[in-house]
C-alpha positions, -999 to +999 in steps of 0.1 A: -294-851-259-281-865-226-305-881-201-297-886-164-315-890-131-310-874-097-328-873-063-346-841-053-323-836-023-291-836-044-271-806-055-247-818-082-221-803-104-228-811-140-207-806-171-215-802-208-186-808-231-187-789-264-154-805-277-158-842-282-133-869-290-156-882-319-153-848-337-191-842-337-190-808-322-191-772-334-157-761-322-127-756-345-091-762-335-081-738-307-116-724-302-127-720-266-159-710-248-162-674-237-196-674-220-222-698-206-259-695-199-279-724-184-317-726-181-339-753-167-375-759-178-401-783-163-423-805-184-448-778-189-422-753-201-421-732-169-386-717-162-372-732-130-337-718-135-337-694-105-342-723-081-325-752-099-294-737-116-264-718-101-227-711-107-228-715-145-193-709-159-167-720-184-147-749-170-110-748-168-108-770-199-122-739-219-144-763-240-168-774-213-196-756-195-201-763-158-231-756-135-247-767-103-281-785-106-302-783-074-335-797-061-365-803-083-397-821-077-398-859-075-415-874-105-408-843-127-387-843-158-367-812-167-349-800-197-316-782-191-305-759-219-268-749-221-260-720-245-225-709-251-206-682-271-171-690-283-140-670-288-147-671-326-182-657-321-201-690-326-233-695-306-238-732-297-266-749-278-269-783-260-296-799-240-299-826-213-330-841-198-330-848-160-356-870-142-359-862-105-365-892-084 
């Protein structure tokens, strides 16, 4: 799980790599992402995706998800969940925690 911080005003492009140099990923040689879905939950589990996430897509690398993370409430911690489907039919999930300052 990745943890990072951002200010409430910021709108940032974020990336989630599913192919890693250390080999600790679920992709096989030549496998690429075919779809991306990103959600964002506040600390009480309320879905904030409609106001905080936009433009989720497969990055040009084909093994990385990209999305824009917007806004949030200062003092709140959110969990971003990135779910992908691959060209081999795998379904893989990753999470990141973001603290809004």
